[in-house]
N, CA and C atoms as an extended XYZ file, in Angstrom:
189
Properties=species:S:1:pos:R:3:atomname:S:1:resname:S:1:resid:I:1 pbc="F F F"
N         0.738      -11.987       11.549 N   MET     1
C         0.227      -10.807       10.886 CA  MET     1
C         0.160      -11.028        9.653 C   MET     1
N        -1.052      -10.077        8.886 N   ASP     2
C        -1.452      -10.263        7.325 CA  ASP     2
C        -1.263       -9.311        6.775 C   ASP     2
N        -0.860       -9.548        5.539 N   PHE     3
C        -0.104       -7.849        4.502 CA  PHE     3
C        -0.900       -8.257        3.200 C   PHE     3
N        -1.148       -6.953        2.725 N   LYS     4
C        -1.627       -7.031        1.596 CA  LYS     4
C        -0.734       -6.448        0.648 C   LYS     4
N         0.137       -7.222       -0.400 N   VAL     5
C         0.624       -6.919       -1.165 CA  VAL     5
C         0.645       -6.629       -2.427 C   VAL     5
N         1.014       -5.634       -3.131 N   GLN     6
C         0.686       -5.436       -4.564 CA  GLN     6
C         2.002       -5.823       -5.672 C   GLN     6
N         1.193       -6.591       -6.291 N   GLY     7
C         2.822       -6.773       -7.420 CA  GLY     7
C         3.940       -7.942       -7.644 C   GLY     7
N         3.287       -8.899       -6.919 N   MET     8
C         3.586      -10.093       -6.516 CA  MET     8
C         3.021      -11.052       -7.890 C   MET     8
N         3.718      -11.583       -8.909 N   THR     9
C         3.038      -12.176       -9.989 CA  THR     9
C         3.797      -13.487      -10.435 C   THR     9
N         4.845      -13.900       -9.520 N   CYS    10
C         5.664      -15.095       -9.876 CA  CYS    10
C         6.066      -15.700       -8.986 C   CYS    10
N         7.025      -16.918       -8.840 N   GLY    11
C         7.579      -17.356       -7.994 CA  GLY    11
C         8.719      -16.627       -7.123 C   GLY    11
N         9.560      -16.003       -8.025 N   HIS    12
C        10.425      -15.379       -8.124 CA  HIS    12
C        10.320      -14.183       -7.115 C   HIS    12
N         9.069      -13.402       -6.852 N   CYS    13
C         8.195      -12.570       -6.050 CA  CYS    13
C         8.175      -13.214       -4.940 C   CYS    13
N         7.441      -14.270       -4.965 N   GLU    14
C         7.303      -15.206       -3.327 CA  GLU    14
C         8.385      -15.328       -2.661 C   GLU    14
N         9.646      -15.588       -3.449 N   ARG    15
C        10.930      -15.908       -2.851 CA  ARG    15
C        11.362      -14.859       -2.018 C   ARG    15
N        11.436      -13.985       -2.890 N   ALA    16
C        12.088      -12.119       -2.782 CA  ALA    16
C        11.340      -11.780       -1.542 C   ALA    16
N        10.183      -12.008       -1.196 N   VAL    17
C         9.181      -11.676       -0.210 CA  VAL    17
C         9.201      -12.338        0.947 C   VAL    17
N         9.568      -13.756        0.821 N   THR    18
C         9.836      -14.573        2.231 CA  THR    18
C        11.349      -14.565        2.294 C   THR    18
N        12.256      -13.853        1.653 N   GLN    19
C        13.755      -13.920        1.789 CA  GLN    19
C        14.054      -12.647        2.376 C   GLN    19
N        13.342      -11.148        1.948 N   ALA    20
C        13.166       -9.850        2.801 CA  ALA    20
C        12.621      -10.448        4.766 C   ALA    20
N        11.744      -11.022        4.628 N   VAL    21
C        11.099      -11.224        5.861 CA  VAL    21
C        12.098      -11.984        6.715 C   VAL    21
N        12.590      -13.025        6.375 N   ARG    22
C        13.684      -14.113        6.791 CA  ARG    22
C        14.900      -13.437        6.883 C   ARG    22
N        14.979      -12.364        6.192 N   ARG    23
C        16.910      -11.530        6.932 CA  ARG    23
C        15.951      -10.950        8.228 C   ARG    23
N        14.767      -10.849        8.357 N   LEU    24
C        14.517       -9.985        9.617 CA  LEU    24
C        14.593      -11.209       11.014 C   LEU    24
N        13.873      -12.030       10.588 N   ASP    25
C        13.560      -13.721       11.842 CA  ASP    25
C        13.832      -14.648       10.745 C   ASP    25
N        14.983      -15.546       10.971 N   PRO    26
C        15.144      -16.424        9.786 CA  PRO    26
C        14.244      -17.326       10.447 C   PRO    26
N        13.490      -17.341       11.600 N   ASP    27
C        12.281      -18.615       12.098 CA  ASP    27
C        11.061      -18.107       11.957 C   ASP    27
N        10.927      -17.064       11.076 N   ALA    28
C         9.571      -16.487       10.781 CA  ALA    28
C         8.933      -17.645        9.976 C   ALA    28
N         7.417      -17.940        9.893 N   ALA    29
C         6.580      -18.631        9.013 CA  ALA    29
C         6.057      -17.967        8.035 C   ALA    29
N         6.425      -17.742        6.734 N   VAL    30
C         5.717      -16.697        5.927 CA  VAL    30
C         4.899      -17.684        4.874 C   VAL    30
N         3.706      -17.018        4.859 N   THR    31
C         2.777      -17.876        3.527 CA  THR    31
C         2.715      -16.394        2.730 C   THR    31
N         2.683      -17.181        1.277 N   VAL    32
C         2.531      -15.883        0.106 CA  VAL    32
C         1.348      -16.771       -0.513 C   VAL    32
N         0.619      -15.657       -0.967 N   ASP    33
C        -0.737      -16.055       -1.935 CA  ASP    33
C        -0.582      -15.332       -2.512 C   ASP    33
N        -0.129      -15.240       -3.875 N   ARG    34
C         0.495      -14.303       -4.938 CA  ARG    34
C        -1.029      -13.788       -5.381 C   ARG    34
N        -2.005      -14.698       -5.794 N   VAL    35
C        -3.521      -14.439       -6.686 CA  VAL    35
C        -4.219      -13.839       -5.599 C   VAL    35
N        -4.226      -13.711       -4.345 N   ALA    36
C        -5.268      -13.215       -3.186 CA  ALA    36
C        -4.007      -11.568       -3.021 C   ALA    36
N        -2.464      -11.895       -3.392 N   GLY    37
C        -1.833      -10.647       -3.028 CA  GLY    37
C        -1.904      -10.486       -1.261 C   GLY    37
N        -1.693      -11.865       -0.750 N   ARG    38
C        -1.611      -11.798        0.607 CA  ARG    38
C        -0.475      -12.310        1.225 C   ARG    38
N         0.213      -11.479        2.033 N   VAL    39
C         1.180      -12.786        2.886 CA  VAL    39
C         1.110      -12.712        4.270 C   VAL    39
N         1.292      -13.864        4.678 N   SER    40
C         0.756      -13.947        6.403 CA  SER    40
C         2.218      -14.536        6.983 C   SER    40
N         2.685      -13.975        7.753 N   VAL    41
C         3.679      -14.124        8.819 CA  VAL    41
C         3.457      -13.753       10.252 C   VAL    41
N         4.319      -15.440       10.606 N   GLU    42
C         4.271      -15.702       11.920 CA  GLU    42
C         5.782      -15.172       12.725 C   GLU    42
N         5.906      -14.188       13.608 N   SER    43
C         7.247      -13.788       14.064 CA  SER    43
C         6.977      -12.735       14.958 C   SER    43
N         8.184      -12.644       15.504 N   ARG    44
C         7.840      -11.779       16.911 CA  ARG    44
C         8.691      -10.245       16.554 C   ARG    44
N         8.696      -10.196       15.239 N   THR    45
C         9.253       -8.984       14.714 CA  THR    45
C         8.125       -8.004       14.799 C   THR    45
N         8.684       -6.697       15.121 N   ASP    46
C         7.321       -5.703       14.670 CA  ASP    46
C         6.688       -5.932       13.258 C   ASP    46
N         5.647       -5.660       12.728 N   ALA    47
C         5.123       -5.496       11.884 CA  ALA    47
C         5.548       -4.268       10.936 C   ALA    47
N         5.782       -3.150       11.453 N   GLN    48
C         6.123       -2.171       10.971 CA  GLN    48
C         7.619       -2.315        9.992 C   GLN    48
N         8.536       -3.325       10.826 N   ALA    49
C         9.874       -3.347       10.139 CA  ALA    49
C         9.289       -4.745        9.026 C   ALA    49
N         8.499       -5.445        9.335 N   ILE    50
C         8.229       -6.235        8.230 CA  ILE    50
C         7.911       -5.776        6.996 C   ILE    50
N         6.693       -4.904        7.058 N   ARG    51
C         5.956       -4.025        5.931 CA  ARG    51
C         7.304       -3.322        5.198 C   ARG    51
N         8.274       -2.759        6.212 N   LYS    52
C         9.244       -1.997        5.471 CA  LYS    52
C        10.362       -2.995        4.239 C   LYS    52
N        10.528       -4.338        5.162 N   ALA    53
C        11.276       -4.709        4.576 CA  ALA    53
C        10.749       -5.497        2.962 C   ALA    53
N         9.223       -6.023        3.026 N   ILE    54
C         8.372       -6.060        1.928 CA  ILE    54
C         8.692       -5.017        1.099 C   ILE    54
N         8.482       -4.114        1.395 N   GLU    55
C         8.274       -2.797        0.228 CA  GLU    55
C         9.897       -2.356        0.123 C   GLU    55
N        10.983       -2.373        1.028 N   ASP    56
C        12.016       -2.281        0.539 CA  ASP    56
C        12.633       -3.627       -0.595 C   ASP    56
N        11.646       -4.042       -1.064 N   GLU    57
C        12.458       -5.123       -1.916 CA  GLU    57
C        11.368       -4.944       -3.272 C   GLU    57
N        10.150       -3.499       -2.965 N   GLY    58
C         9.995       -3.235       -4.243 CA  GLY    58
C         8.382       -3.881       -4.378 C   GLY    58
N         7.603       -4.297       -3.287 N   TYR    59
C         5.975       -4.503       -3.176 CA  TYR    59
C         5.283       -3.894       -2.470 C   TYR    59
N         4.993       -3.198       -2.780 N   PRO    60
C         3.629       -2.081       -1.965 CA  PRO    60
C         2.791       -2.821       -1.023 C   PRO    60
N         2.822       -2.530        0.218 N   VAL    61
C         2.032       -2.753        1.043 CA  VAL    61
C         0.770       -1.819        1.556 C   VAL    61
N        -0.419       -2.413        0.956 N   SER    62
C        -1.728       -1.320        1.337 CA  SER    62
C        -1.837       -1.833        2.738 C   SER    62
N        -2.920       -0.797        3.349 N   HIS    63
C        -3.371       -1.338        4.720 CA  HIS    63
C        -4.445       -2.062        4.449 C   HIS    63
């Protein structure tokens, strides 16, 4: 699953997004490209749940 995520500007942002996803699925493979504003996730968790977890950290996810 790929998500377009706004507002990631530093390593802390990357960690926050990664940790938000891994709270849902500790085994998720998460790749963050903050320059492109992309987060790729390999997980069995529902995409909407992942999106909500990222947004709950304060990073808007666009369609």
